[in-house]
C-alpha positions as CSV (number, residue, x, y, z in Angstrom):
1,N,0.0,0.0,0.0
2,I,1.3,3.5,-1.0
3,K,-0.5,6.4,0.7
4,L,-0.1,9.8,-1.1
5,K,-0.5,13.3,0.3
6,K,-1.8,14.4,-3.1
7,N,-3.6,12.7,-6.0
8,Y,-0.4,12.1,-8.1
9,L,3.1,10.8,-7.8
10,N,5.2,13.9,-7.8
11,K,8.5,12.4,-6.8
12,K,10.3,9.0,-7.1
13,T,9.2,6.5,-4.6
14,E,11.3,3.3,-4.3
15,V,10.4,0.0,-2.8
16,K,13.5,-2.1,-2.6
17,N,14.6,-5.6,-1.8
18,I,11.3,-7.3,-2.6
19,I,11.2,-11.1,-2.9
20,P,10.3,-12.1,-6.5
21,N,6.6,-12.8,-6.6
22,K,3.2,-11.4,-7.6
23,Y,2.0,-8.5,-5.5
24,D,-1.2,-6.4,-5.3
25,L,-0.1,-2.7,-5.6
26,N,-2.6,-0.2,-4.1
27,I,-2.0,3.5,-4.5
28,R,-4.4,5.7,-2.6
29,T,-5.2,9.0,-1.0
30,D,-8.2,10.5,0.9
31,G,-11.1,11.5,-1.3
32,F,-9.9,9.7,-4.4
33,Y,-10.5,6.2,-6.0
34,D,-7.7,3.7,-5.3
35,W,-5.4,2.6,-8.1
36,Q,-5.0,-1.1,-7.9
37,K,-3.0,-3.6,-10.0
38,T,-1.3,-6.9,-9.6
39,I,2.3,-6.6,-10.6
40,E,5.0,-9.3,-10.9
41,I,8.5,-8.7,-9.4
42,E,11.3,-10.7,-11.1
43,N,14.8,-11.2,-9.8
44,N,17.2,-8.3,-10.7
45,K,14.5,-6.4,-12.5
46,T,12.9,-3.1,-11.8
47,V,9.1,-2.5,-12.3
48,Y,8.2,1.2,-13.0
49,V,4.7,2.6,-12.2
50,K,4.6,6.2,-13.3
51,E,2.4,9.0,-14.7
52,I,-0.7,8.3,-12.6
53,N,-3.3,10.9,-11.5
54,L,-5.9,9.4,-9.2
55,I,-9.6,10.1,-9.9
56,Q,-11.4,12.2,-7.3
57,K,-14.6,11.0,-5.7
58,N,-17.3,13.7,-6.1
59,N,-21.0,14.4,-6.6
60,S,-22.2,16.1,-9.8
61,S,-23.9,19.5,-9.7
62,I,-26.1,21.2,-12.3
63,L,-25.0,24.2,-14.4
64,A,-28.1,24.7,-16.6
65,N,-31.6,23.3,-16.3
66,E,-32.6,23.0,-19.9
67,Q,-32.7,20.1,-22.3
68,I,-29.1,19.7,-23.7
69,T,-28.7,18.3,-27.2
70,A,-25.0,19.1,-28.1
71,L,-21.8,19.9,-26.3
72,G,-18.4,21.3,-27.5
73,L,-15.3,22.3,-25.6
74,S,-12.8,24.7,-27.0
75,S,-9.3,23.4,-27.7
76,D,-7.8,25.8,-25.0
77,N,-10.4,24.5,-22.4
78,N,-11.6,28.0,-21.8
79,Y,-15.0,27.8,-23.3
80,L,-17.9,25.3,-23.3
81,T,-20.6,25.6,-25.9
82,Y,-23.9,23.8,-25.7
83,I,-27.2,23.7,-27.4
84,A,-30.2,24.1,-25.0
85,N,-33.8,23.9,-25.8
86,K,-35.9,26.5,-24.0
87,N,-39.7,26.4,-24.7
88,N,-39.1,24.5,-28.0
89,Q,-36.6,27.1,-29.2
90,P,-33.1,25.8,-29.4
91,A,-30.1,28.1,-29.1
92,L,-26.3,27.9,-28.9
93,Y,-24.9,29.1,-25.6
94,L,-21.3,29.9,-24.6
95,Y,-20.1,29.3,-21.0
96,N,-16.9,31.0,-20.0
97,I,-15.1,28.5,-17.7
98,Q,-12.9,31.3,-16.2
99,T,-15.6,33.9,-15.4
100,K,-18.4,31.3,-14.9
101,K,-20.7,33.5,-17.2
102,T,-23.0,32.3,-19.9
103,K,-24.3,34.1,-23.0
104,Q,-26.4,33.1,-26.0
105,L,-24.6,33.1,-29.3
106,L,-27.1,31.9,-31.9
107,T,-30.8,31.1,-32.2
108,L,-31.3,27.8,-34.1
109,Q,-33.9,26.1,-36.1
110,P,-36.0,23.5,-34.2
111,N,-36.1,19.8,-34.9
112,I,-32.5,19.7,-36.2
113,D,-29.6,17.8,-34.6
114,Y,-26.2,19.6,-34.6
115,K,-22.6,18.8,-33.9
116,I,-20.2,21.4,-32.5
117,N,-16.7,21.3,-34.1
118,W,-14.1,23.6,-32.6
119,A,-11.0,24.6,-34.5
120,E,-7.6,23.9,-32.8
121,K,-6.8,27.6,-33.0
122,N,-8.5,31.0,-32.8
123,N,-11.5,29.9,-30.7
124,C,-13.7,29.4,-33.8
125,L,-16.4,26.7,-34.1
126,A,-18.5,25.1,-36.8
127,L,-22.1,24.3,-36.2
128,Q,-22.8,21.2,-38.4
129,P,-26.4,19.9,-38.8
130,T,-26.5,16.1,-39.1
131,N,-29.1,16.3,-41.9
132,N,-26.8,18.2,-44.3
133,Q,-28.3,21.6,-43.7
134,V,-26.2,24.8,-43.9
135,I,-23.0,24.8,-41.8
136,S,-22.5,27.9,-39.7
137,L,-19.0,29.2,-38.7
138,F,-18.5,31.5,-35.7
139,C,-15.4,33.0,-34.1
140,L,-15.5,34.4,-30.5
141,N,-13.1,37.2,-31.2
142,W,-15.0,38.3,-34.2
143,E,-18.7,37.8,-33.5
144,K,-20.0,37.3,-37.0
145,T,-21.6,34.2,-38.5
146,I,-20.6,32.9,-41.9
147,T,-22.4,30.1,-43.6
148,L,-21.0,27.6,-46.1
149,P,-23.0,26.9,-49.3
150,A,-26.0,24.6,-48.8
151,T,-24.5,22.0,-51.1
152,T,-21.3,21.6,-48.9
153,V,-20.7,17.9,-48.3
154,K,-17.5,18.1,-46.1
155,M,-15.5,20.7,-44.2
156,Q,-12.3,20.7,-42.2
157,W,-10.6,23.4,-40.2
158,K,-7.2,24.6,-41.2
159,N,-5.2,24.5,-38.0
160,T,-1.8,25.7,-39.2
161,D,-2.3,29.5,-39.4
162,D,-3.2,32.2,-36.9
163,D,-6.1,33.5,-39.2
164,P,-9.2,31.2,-39.1
165,E,-9.6,29.3,-42.4
166,V,-11.6,26.2,-43.5
167,Y,-11.4,23.8,-46.4
168,F,-14.7,22.6,-47.9
169,Q,-16.1,20.5,-50.7
170,N,-19.0,21.8,-52.8
171,E,-20.3,20.9,-56.3
172,Q,-17.3,18.7,-57.2
173,K,-14.7,21.3,-56.2
174,L,-12.5,21.8,-53.2
175,Y,-12.3,25.3,-51.8
176,S,-10.6,27.3,-49.0
177,L,-12.4,30.1,-47.1
178,K,-10.6,32.8,-45.0
179,L,-13.2,33.8,-42.3
180,L,-11.8,37.3,-41.6
181,T,-12.0,38.5,-45.2
182,E,-14.7,36.0,-46.4
183,Q,-12.4,35.3,-49.3
184,T,-13.0,32.0,-51.1
185,A,-10.4,30.3,-53.3
186,T,-10.7,27.2,-55.5
187,I,-8.1,24.6,-54.6
188,A,-8.8,21.7,-57.0
189,A,-11.5,19.9,-59.0
190,D,-12.7,17.2,-56.6
191,D,-12.7,13.9,-58.5
192,Y,-11.5,12.1,-55.4
193,V,-13.2,9.4,-53.3
194,D,-12.3,11.5,-50.3
195,W,-9.7,14.0,-49.0
196,F,-8.0,15.1,-45.8
197,F,-5.6,18.0,-45.0
198,A,-2.7,17.1,-42.8
199,G,-1.5,20.6,-42.0
200,S,-1.3,22.3,-45.5
201,Q,-0.7,19.0,-47.2
202,L,-3.6,17.4,-49.1
203,W,-4.0,13.6,-48.8
204,T,-6.5,12.0,-51.2
205,L,-8.2,8.7,-51.6
206,Q,-8.6,7.7,-55.3
207,I,-9.6,4.8,-57.5
208,N,-7.1,2.9,-59.6
209,T,-9.3,2.3,-62.7
210,T,-7.0,-0.6,-63.9
211,T,-7.0,-2.7,-60.7
212,D,-10.2,-1.4,-59.0
213,N,-8.1,-0.9,-55.9
214,L,-8.0,2.2,-53.7
215,E,-4.9,4.5,-53.7
216,I,-3.9,6.9,-51.1
217,Y,-1.9,9.9,-52.3
218,Q,0.2,12.2,-50.1
219,D,0.8,15.9,-51.0
220,T,-1.6,15.7,-53.9
221,L,-1.2,19.3,-54.8
222,G,2.6,19.3,-54.4
223,F,5.1,16.5,-54.8
224,K,2.3,14.0,-55.3
225,T,3.4,10.6,-53.9
226,L,1.6,7.2,-53.8
227,F,1.4,6.4,-50.1
228,K,-0.3,3.0,-50.4
229,E,-2.5,1.0,-52.7
230,I,-5.0,-1.2,-50.9
231,K,-7.4,-3.9,-52.0
232,P,-11.0,-3.2,-50.8
233,I,-12.8,-5.6,-48.6
234,G,-15.2,-7.6,-50.8
235,N,-16.0,-5.9,-54.2
236,G,-13.5,-3.7,-55.9
237,A,-13.8,0.1,-56.2
238,K,-15.2,0.8,-59.7
239,E,-17.8,3.6,-59.8
240,L,-16.9,6.9,-58.1
241,S,-20.2,7.9,-56.5
242,A,-20.8,4.4,-55.0
243,T,-17.2,4.3,-53.7
244,Q,-17.6,7.8,-52.2
245,K,-20.6,6.5,-50.2
246,R,-18.6,3.5,-48.9
247,Y,-15.3,5.0,-48.0
248,S,-14.2,8.1,-46.0
249,L,-10.6,9.3,-45.4
250,I,-10.9,10.5,-41.8
251,Q,-7.3,11.0,-40.7
252,A,-3.8,11.2,-42.2
253,K,-0.8,12.0,-40.1
254,N,2.9,11.3,-40.4
255,N,3.2,7.8,-41.8
256,N,-0.4,6.7,-41.2
257,A,-3.9,7.0,-42.7
258,L,-7.3,6.0,-41.5
259,I,-10.2,5.0,-43.8
260,K,-13.7,4.3,-42.7
261,D,-15.5,1.5,-44.6
262,H,-19.2,2.2,-44.1
263,E,-20.3,-1.0,-45.8
264,A,-18.0,-3.3,-43.8
265,D,-18.6,-1.2,-40.7
266,K,-14.8,-1.1,-39.9
267,L,-11.9,1.3,-39.7
268,I,-8.9,0.5,-41.8
269,L,-5.6,1.7,-40.3
270,I,-2.9,2.0,-42.9
271,N,0.8,2.5,-42.8
272,K,3.7,1.7,-45.1
273,N,4.3,-1.7,-43.7
274,K,0.8,-3.1,-42.9
275,D,-2.9,-2.6,-42.9
276,Y,-5.3,-3.3,-40.0
277,A,-9.0,-3.8,-40.3
278,I,-10.4,-2.8,-36.9
279,N,-13.9,-3.5,-35.5
280,A,-14.6,0.2,-34.8
281,Q,-16.7,3.0,-36.3
282,N,-15.6,6.0,-34.1
283,F,-12.2,7.7,-33.9
284,L,-10.4,10.5,-32.1
285,L,-6.8,11.6,-32.1
286,S,-5.6,12.4,-28.6
287,A,-3.8,15.7,-28.2
288,R,-1.2,13.8,-26.1
289,N,1.4,11.8,-27.9
290,D,-0.5,11.4,-31.2
291,W,-2.5,8.6,-29.7
292,W,-5.1,7.1,-32.0
293,I,-8.3,5.9,-30.2
294,M,-10.9,3.8,-32.1
295,W,-14.0,2.2,-30.7
296,S,-17.3,0.5,-31.5
297,A,-20.2,-0.3,-29.1
298,F,-18.3,-3.4,-28.0
299,E,-14.5,-2.8,-28.4
300,M,-11.9,0.0,-27.9
301,W,-8.5,0.0,-29.6
302,T,-5.5,2.3,-29.4
303,Y,-2.6,2.8,-31.7
304,I,0.8,4.5,-31.5
305,E,3.0,4.8,-34.5
306,G,5.6,2.0,-34.7
307,R,3.4,-0.5,-32.7
308,N,0.5,-2.8,-33.5
309,P,-3.0,-1.6,-32.5
310,E,-3.9,-2.8,-29.0
311,L,-7.3,-3.9,-27.8
312,Q,-7.9,-2.1,-24.5
313,T,-11.4,-3.3,-23.6
314,R,-14.3,-5.5,-24.9
315,S,-17.7,-5.5,-23.4
316,G,-21.4,-5.8,-24.1
317,D,-22.3,-2.7,-22.2
318,N,-22.6,-0.5,-25.3
319,L,-19.7,1.9,-25.4
320,K,-20.9,5.3,-26.7
321,Q,-18.0,7.8,-26.2
322,V,-14.3,7.9,-25.2
323,L,-12.6,11.0,-23.9
324,P,-9.0,11.6,-22.7
325,I,-9.2,13.1,-19.2
326,D,-5.6,13.9,-18.2
327,E,-2.2,14.6,-19.6
328,Y,-1.2,11.0,-19.3
329,N,-4.0,9.7,-21.5
330,A,-6.2,8.2,-18.8
331,L,-9.6,7.7,-20.5
332,L,-13.2,8.2,-19.7
333,L,-15.5,5.5,-21.2
334,I,-19.1,6.4,-21.5
335,W,-21.3,3.3,-21.6
336,D,-25.1,3.0,-21.9
337,K,-25.7,3.0,-18.1
338,K,-22.5,4.2,-16.5
339,A,-19.2,6.0,-17.0
340,S,-15.8,4.4,-16.1
341,Y,-12.2,5.4,-16.2
342,L,-9.3,3.5,-17.7
343,Y,-5.5,3.8,-17.4
344,P,-4.6,2.1,-20.7
345,Y,-0.9,1.6,-20.1
346,Y,-1.7,-0.5,-17.0
347,L,-5.2,-1.8,-17.9
348,V,-6.5,-0.5,-14.6
349,Q,-10.1,0.7,-14.6
350,G,-12.9,1.6,-12.2
351,Q,-16.4,3.1,-12.2
352,M,-16.6,6.9,-12.0
353,T,-20.4,7.2,-11.9
354,D,-23.5,5.0,-12.3
355,I,-25.3,7.9,-14.0
356,A,-26.5,7.2,-17.5
357,V,-24.6,9.9,-19.4
358,N,-25.9,11.0,-22.7
359,Q,-22.8,12.9,-23.9
360,A,-19.8,14.6,-22.3
361,Q,-16.8,16.9,-22.7
362,A,-13.7,16.7,-20.5
363,D,-11.7,19.8,-19.4
364,T,-8.4,18.1,-18.8
365,K,-6.8,21.4,-17.6
366,N,-9.2,21.8,-14.7
367,R,-10.1,18.1,-14.4
368,T,-13.8,18.8,-14.9
369,L,-16.4,16.8,-16.8
370,Y,-19.4,18.5,-18.4
371,F,-22.2,16.2,-19.4
372,S,-25.9,15.7,-20.1
373,R,-28.0,12.8,-18.7
374,K,-30.5,10.4,-20.1
375,D,-32.8,10.5,-17.1
376,K,-32.8,14.2,-16.4
377,N,-32.6,17.5,-18.3
378,G,-29.7,19.8,-17.6
379,L,-26.0,20.5,-18.1
380,W,-24.1,18.8,-15.3
381,V,-20.6,19.3,-13.9
382,L,-18.4,16.7,-12.1
383,K,-14.9,17.5,-10.7
384,Y,-12.6,14.5,-11.0
């Protein structure tokens, strides 16, 4: 048993001269959940346990009483946006985490579901209807709403410049839009299956019309390079529109790309050496260590470049959402009827709450969870 004065290991603690055997290690402090794991000590070997933040025991409190339909946290963890329905009139609200003040940003159309997509810079957000209605763009420092054309089928924030900019696809062309000047520029004719910008470099997914295979190209607009040719699962890729419906290029970074196969209901992780078909439909890239997290209702996988994907958990409890909750990539797993935490490096987990969480956002800087519930209206807060 190791009793801490704080909730984290802040200095080296050595336990020496232990007889080789299996031991139950328990790290604990008052007001926090214990960290427990069985470790094996071998002769003349050192076992390291590091980078652990204990999870605080707390009760949740309510921040807003309305029905909450969407949540979004800014990349700097200073602002929380949420859509609340007051008297059948939905609106987008901004909560300033530092000042604890809330204001309304936009009035929205009823009976439409939205996703909130924050840019990595500039405190700008996109409000994306799930039924392919008009996408609205809004920057906090420049309170003006810009809408993309109604026929826009995909957009992505450009996260390399200080001035807010988006890429979007519309009517078989690829464009960029600078928000401050509202200047639109044509980038390319879009005859791709799909596309993704890694920084300023355009990656594209295309059809090889000779082999009916898929090809991934890196730096399509510059020194165009074939990154990988892959054989589709099942039938080959022949007709462009059908292939566009089946495949999405959802991430490209360094020496890796990720394709979603909507027909096979899998994610295909691709690098130069090997391809992996993973039983997952959801993905996020952690801000810490370029950690790839993929999950379905039943499984969660992680991937770090240079290693094979690792299965972290498998369950029939219906996994809905995964969120990093600290700087060491501890994860919050939101299931159908509970929320649990997981330390993936050690496969240590425990239950954070038995509340049926609908959706959540984690402020890793202030270790605070914002969430909506299935059984009650309201925006709720939990310090962890």
